[in-house]
C-alpha positions as MATLAB code, in Angstrom:
seq = 'XXXXXXXXXXXXXXXXXXXXXXXXXXXXXXXXXXXXXXXXXXXXXXXXXXXXXXXXXXXXXXXXXXXXXXXXXXXXXXXXXXXXXXXXXXXXXXXXXXXXXXXXXXXXXXXXXXXXXXXXXXXXXXXXXXXXXXXXXXXXXXXXXXXXXXXXXXXXXXXXXXXXXXXXXXXXXXXXXXXXXXXXXXXXXXXXXXXXXXXXXXXXXXXXXXXXXXXXXXXXXXXXXXXXXXXXXXXXXXXXXXXXXXXXXXXXXXXXXXXXXXXXXXXXXXXXXXX';
ca = [
     121.437   79.582   87.021;
     119.328   81.500   89.500;
     115.888   80.158   90.206;
     113.070   82.364   91.360;
     111.784   81.402   94.846;
     108.289   80.027   94.967;
     105.399   81.019   97.195;
     106.914   79.525  100.355;
     110.325   81.013   99.645;
     109.051   84.539   99.058;
     106.804   84.349  102.116;
     109.691   83.274  104.353;
     111.929   86.005  102.950;
     109.307   88.632  103.773;
     108.750   87.169  107.234;
     112.469   87.126  108.039;
     112.929   90.704  106.867;
     109.998   92.178  108.777;
     110.246   90.014  111.897;
     113.885   90.915  112.491;
     113.063   94.611  112.165;
     110.018   94.506  114.453;
     111.656   92.377  117.143;
     114.535   94.859  117.279;
     112.341   97.961  117.390;
     111.833  100.087  120.543;
     108.073   99.475  120.160;
     108.536   95.763  120.927;
     110.490   96.421  124.113;
     108.038   99.121  125.135;
     105.044   96.766  124.858;
     106.963   93.977  126.610;
     107.724   96.389  129.452;
     104.050   97.364  129.744;
     103.057   93.689  129.940;
     105.657   92.948  132.612;
     104.657   96.028  134.626;
     101.043   94.856  134.463;
     102.107   91.451  135.793;
     104.117   93.115  138.569;
     101.197   95.341  139.612;
      98.787   92.401  139.583;
     101.132   90.137  141.531;
     101.997   92.789  144.093;
      98.332   93.561  144.694;
      97.495   89.874  144.991;
     100.214   89.244  147.560;
      99.337   92.331  149.633;
      95.679   91.309  149.705;
      96.380   87.940  151.296;
      99.650   88.451  153.152;
      97.880   89.120  156.454;
      95.202   86.457  156.052;
      95.129   82.686  155.682;
      93.054   82.180  152.575;
      92.758   79.050  150.471;
      92.867   80.020  146.795;
      90.988   77.362  144.816;
      91.009   79.128  141.440;
      93.881   79.918  139.109;
      95.294   83.251  140.368;
      96.874   83.912  136.974;
      93.706   83.479  134.935;
      92.603   87.101  135.249;
      96.095   88.361  134.426;
      96.349   86.052  131.425;
      93.014   87.301  130.069;
      94.109   90.930  130.431;
      97.476   90.326  128.731;
      96.068   88.273  125.842;
      93.247   90.759  125.231;
      95.633   93.727  125.305;
      98.116   92.114  122.930;
      95.386   90.895  120.571;
      93.908   94.380  120.228;
      97.296   96.101  119.878;
      98.658   93.662  117.296;
      95.367   93.814  115.402;
      95.789   97.588  115.300;
      99.300   97.171  113.905;
      98.033   94.782  111.238;
      95.285   97.230  110.290;
      97.970   99.629  109.072;
     100.379   97.061  107.603;
      99.127   96.626  104.032;
      97.567  100.098  103.983;
     101.035  101.548  104.697;
     102.544   99.544  101.834;
      99.758  100.723   99.529;
      99.959  104.351  100.614;
     103.746  104.486  100.128;
     103.626  102.576   96.813;
     105.882   99.797   98.107;
     103.146   97.231   97.532;
     103.423   97.963   93.811;
     107.121   97.109   93.975;
     106.504   93.845   95.810;
     103.836   92.693   93.369;
     106.078   93.579   90.423;
     108.905   91.620   92.112;
     107.016   89.335   91.583;
     105.502   88.560   94.988;
     101.923   87.382   95.098;
      99.202   89.081   97.115;
      98.817   85.861   99.082;
     102.507   85.865  100.061;
     102.371   89.490  101.205;
      99.258   88.982  103.302;
     100.413   85.704  104.850;
     103.808   87.199  105.669;
     102.201   90.144  107.451;
     100.100   87.783  109.541;
     102.985   85.413  110.369;
     105.206   88.310  111.435;
     102.634   89.485  113.970;
     102.245   85.897  115.175;
     106.004   85.837  115.796;
     105.741   89.120  117.697;
     102.753   87.766  119.654;
     104.703   84.632  120.593;
     107.775   86.658  121.584;
     105.727   88.995  123.784;
     103.960   86.092  125.483;
     107.348   84.436  125.953;
     108.770   87.526  127.629;
     105.670   87.696  129.832;
     106.104   84.138  131.090;
     109.846   84.562  131.434;
     109.177   87.519  133.711;
     106.717   85.486  135.788;
     109.192   82.631  136.155;
     112.048   84.935  137.164;
     110.161   87.425  139.316;
     107.527   85.094  140.824;
     105.241   87.992  141.860;
     102.586   85.583  143.117;
     104.912   83.295  145.039;
     106.739   80.078  144.250;
     104.770   77.235  142.710;
     102.142   79.441  141.058;
     103.732   79.695  137.621;
     104.297   76.470  135.760;
     103.537   74.448  132.651;
      99.804   74.539  133.345;
      99.776   78.333  133.409;
     101.715   78.516  130.159;
      99.357   76.030  128.505;
      96.288   77.950  129.706;
      97.580   81.259  128.343;
      98.635   79.571  125.105;
      95.089   78.370  124.582;
      93.796   81.869  125.279;
      95.937   83.329  122.488;
      93.877   81.349  119.964;
      90.837   83.456  120.891;
      92.781   86.628  120.019;
      93.719   85.491  116.494;
      90.434   86.665  114.886;
      91.204   90.167  116.167;
      94.505   90.086  114.274;
      92.707   88.917  111.145;
      90.208   91.758  111.507;
      93.160   94.125  111.284;
      94.276   92.415  108.080;
      90.801   92.665  106.591;
      90.642   96.376  107.308;
      94.145   96.904  105.946;
      93.380   94.985  102.749;
      90.419   97.294  102.153;
      91.790  100.676  103.266;
      93.683  103.048  100.998;
      95.424  104.991  103.764;
      96.852  104.200  107.186;
      94.601  106.766  108.856;
      91.491  105.275  107.298;
      92.567  101.768  108.296;
      93.228  102.708  111.922;
      89.942  104.601  112.269;
      87.946  101.762  110.686;
      89.603   99.163  112.921;
      88.963  101.157  116.101;
      85.322  101.738  115.153;
      84.716   98.057  114.386;
      86.433   96.851  117.546;
      84.593   99.460  119.611;
      81.168   98.497  118.271;
      81.780   94.754  118.584;
      83.247   95.195  122.042;
      80.319   97.339  123.174;
      77.917   94.651  121.986;
      79.745   91.965  124.003;
      79.961   94.166  127.121;
      76.292   95.173  127.150;
      75.129   91.608  126.527;
      77.461   90.276  129.217;
      76.177   92.784  131.778;
      72.563   91.926  130.984;
      73.278   88.206  131.246;
      74.957   88.702  134.621;
      71.883   90.294  136.189;
      69.076   88.070  137.497;
      65.911   88.244  135.331;
      63.819   89.577  138.218;
      66.111   92.609  138.534;
      65.781   93.626  134.889;
      63.369   96.341  133.876;
      60.971   95.759  130.999;
      63.188   97.751  128.634;
      66.334   95.926  129.758;
      64.641   92.543  129.360;
      63.515   93.457  125.844;
      67.016   94.684  124.978;
      68.463   91.438  126.288;
      66.160   89.389  124.070;
      67.109   91.464  121.027;
      70.835   91.155  121.755;
      70.539   87.426  122.447;
      68.916   86.968  119.044;
      71.597   89.061  117.358;
      74.335   87.162  119.197;
      73.340   83.872  117.565;
      74.298   85.400  114.224;
      76.972   87.918  115.191;
      78.977   86.050  117.822;
      80.205   83.187  115.580;
      81.624   85.679  113.055;
      82.683   88.424  115.468;
      86.412   89.046  115.734;
      85.868   90.210  119.316;
      83.704   87.208  120.164;
      86.747   85.180  121.193;
      87.758   87.861  123.668;
      84.186   87.761  124.967;
      84.606   84.007  125.509;
      87.708   84.766  127.587;
      85.733   87.198  129.736;
      82.952   84.640  130.258;
      85.475   81.951  131.215;
      87.062   84.350  133.697;
      83.696   85.264  135.240;
      82.776   81.590  135.615;
      86.346   80.608  136.616;
      86.203   77.772  134.109;
      88.672   76.702  131.414;
      88.079   77.509  127.779;
      85.977   74.996  125.905;
      87.463   73.191  122.925;
      84.593   74.543  120.829;
      85.702   78.110  121.558;
      89.238   77.413  120.372;
      88.084   75.575  117.258;
      85.691   78.388  116.402;
      88.504   80.929  116.752;
      90.762   78.906  114.444;
      88.000   78.472  111.872;
      87.200   82.200  111.954;
      90.906   82.996  111.557;
      91.225   80.763  108.495;
      88.071   82.219  106.936;
      89.291   85.742  107.643;
      92.628   85.089  105.936;
      90.853   83.781  102.832;
      88.511   86.767  102.776;
      91.388   89.211  103.304;
      93.269   87.683  100.365;
      90.244   88.033   98.089;
      89.689   91.610   99.266;
      93.345   92.493   98.657;
      93.122   91.187   95.090;
      89.963   93.187   94.468;
      91.339   96.430   95.899;
      94.752   95.948   94.275;
      98.010   97.751   95.012;
      97.254  101.294   93.849;
      96.350  103.892   96.438;
];
């Protein structure tokens, strides 16, 4: 007698089906190549800068590269997730899954887990390249570098969840992509402007700039904890200060990710499967 798989079984079936397809797609190898080329360009420039000078490097030379790679992958995978459920809805395949029956929760969780698998595979290929190519010289890449970048990926998870939220709401892929880009652009602009104002000494700010800084600082107390781009802003601040990520930053990113998944599930149930 055949027994219908439960929530975990259906989720794993969806993950296995989509992960195998995405990991074998030309898109995956294209993005992995871009990441490795970025690492090569960064490493080559770093070596050429110091090859004629005796300079003691006291900071992590890979920190800037790690921030760039994690930020790039977080934004790109969030963009992919923004079209994931919207594509299923637009092509009526979500109706088939729900009638299967597969729950909305299983569909949404599977989409998120698949992109996590892709994220992990891309980061793995990035570190494999560093270990094999050693663009910054022997002894630079090690367990500490891998652990540092692994912690940084937690700050990119809310960006992925933002893509899910947009996709759960949108009726079409085009609408989902446009909404995601607008939200990321506005949130990113907020973080950039506030960061630039914070970096300037108070005596160098004009009256208008000082007033704008106060307004943005007040808004940041409310917006930053719930901003999907706030974690990427934390990465930029850590890079500017050449300091490791705080545990509070990572915990906040995990909490925001969990809350976003719950909200995306509720939104998907409200919007339903029909386009």
